N, C-alpha and C positions, 0 to 999 in steps of 0.2 A: 545906693548902699541903702537897705529897708530897713524896716523897723520890726519890732515882735509886738504883736499884738495878746488878747486875751479876746477867745470866742465860748460861748454859752453854749454847752451842748447838754444832751440828754447825762445827767448825773454829773454832770463837773462843767469845769472851765479846762478849754485848751489852749495852748501857745500857737502862734503862727506865726512866718513871717512874712512882713507884706511890702512888697516895692510899688511904687506908683510911681505914673509916666508924666512925662513933661506938660500933657494936656491937663485942661482941669476937669475932663469928664472923657469914660475911656469905658470899655468891654471889658469884664474880669475872665480871669482865668484864675481856676485852684489848681496847683500844681501838685499832683500824687507824687510820692515819694518811691523809691526805689525801698528795698530792705535793711539801708544802711542808716534810716529814721534822720533827723535832719541834720544832716550835714551840707558840706562847704559846697559840694559839686551842685546839688539840687537848691542852694540858695543863691550859687552863681546862673543857674537858668532861669530861676523866678527873677533875677535881676536884668539878665539878658531880655525876658520876655516885657518886662517894664521898660525897656530901654527900646523895643520896636511898638510901644503906645497901647500896650496891654496895663490893668491894674492887676498885678499879679498876687494872690495870695499861697506859701506854701505851709498847709497845717500840721502839729504835730502829730499823724495817726496813734502812735504807738504810745502818745499819752496816758492812756489803760494800763501799759505793760509796765513802761519803764519812760517817762516822761523827759524832753529834750535829750535823746539817745543821738548821740553825735558820733558813730564809727567812717572809716571808707573799707574800700575792699584790698589794702594792704599785705594784710597778715590773715594768717589759717584761724588766729584767735578771734578776729574780725568777723572773718566770714563765721564761725561757727555762731556766736553771739549773731549775725546778720539774721542763719537761719532757723534760730531758735526762737527771735521776736516775731519771723514771719510766721512760724508753724505755732507759734500762742495769739497772734493776731485774728479777731473775730472780723470776719470783711465784713457779714451784714451790718455787726454796728459800727464798723468804719463806715459803710455808704451812708449811716447814719448822721456821724462826724460833717462828712462829705457835704450833705443837705445842709447840716445846718450853717458849714461855711459858708455856702453857696447864698441861704439866707442872709448872713454876717454882709458879706462882699456887696451883696444887693444892694443894701441898704447904708453901705458906704456912701457918703456924698459926691466922692467921685467916680462912681460906676454910670452909667447910662443905662443900665437895667438889663444889660443882657450879661449872662456869664457861661463860661463853659469850664471843661477841665480837661486835663493834660496829663499822662501818666506814665511813669515808664516803670519797666519789670511788676515788683508788686501792683506798682501804682497805675503800670497800663492794665493789669488785669480790675481795679479798682475803677477807672476812666469804663471800662465796657458797664460792669456795674451801678456805676452813676449813671449812662443813656440808660440803663433799663428800669430805674428804680427812683429816678430825680426828676426834678426836672428842668436840669441843664440845657442848655439852648444848644451846645455840641461839646463832644467827648472824641479824644486821641489819644488811640494808644498805642505805645512801643514797645517792641520785644515785651508785652500784656506776658506774663507765666498764666498758663493754665487754661486759657482764653477758649482755644479748642472746645474745651472741654464743656462751653458755655452754650453754644451755636446747638439750637435746634430751634425747630420751626414753632414752639411753644413761644420761648424766650424770644427770637425775634419779632414776634408778633407786640411784645410788651416793649421794643425801643421806641424812648420816648424822646430822642435827640440825633441830628446826623453823627454818624461815626465812619470813621475811615481802621482800618484795621489790614495789614498785612504780615505775611509768613511767609519766609521758606523752610521748605524741611522737602527731604527728598530729592531736591531737583524741580521742584514743584512749587511755582510762584500763584499765593493764592490771593489776592486782592479783593476784601469786600467793603463796596463803599455805599454805604448807608444814607440817606436823603430827605429828610424831612420827617416828618412825624410818623407814625407805625401803620401799615397799610401804602406808604406812596414813596416804599425802599428800590432801591434797584436789585438785580438777581446777582447775587457772587460770579464773579468771572476768573477762571483758572487757566495758567497757559503753561506752559514748560519753562525753564526756566535759564 
């Protein structure tokens, strides 16, 4: 079970859910939310990462719109609310909040100095943006929305962290693995599903 912490960000302070591993010092993972806000599913993922040995933190990235929103995917009203939040969300400002979260978690006594990000849905897109706009040590995107529109040679040259991305579309499996810093990445691999 984690705890709620406060993180200073540009323009204010946001809450975050922090789960600690058993080890005294560990690498950190910033967990980036789906479109449903700070909910039980994402807190469970954060707790699971801590159980696997990571210092895991889950920031409330919708705090500028509606702080501590906690909804599910069970009703049509919640889906409508989730899409309204996503459409109102400023991804560029969100990445700044993620960068502040990375700085905050690296300063925690329990962090060994390494910090990455893992994101789901909207958070998957934010994981990609985190890799291109912050000093994250690694980033992983799960079912990230809108990422395919972000692939370009210009953006790929900005990748600062190793990234893994996989998407199944139109019967084709596209696996893109980027290793190391910019300029040392592998080429995309495309294969039939």
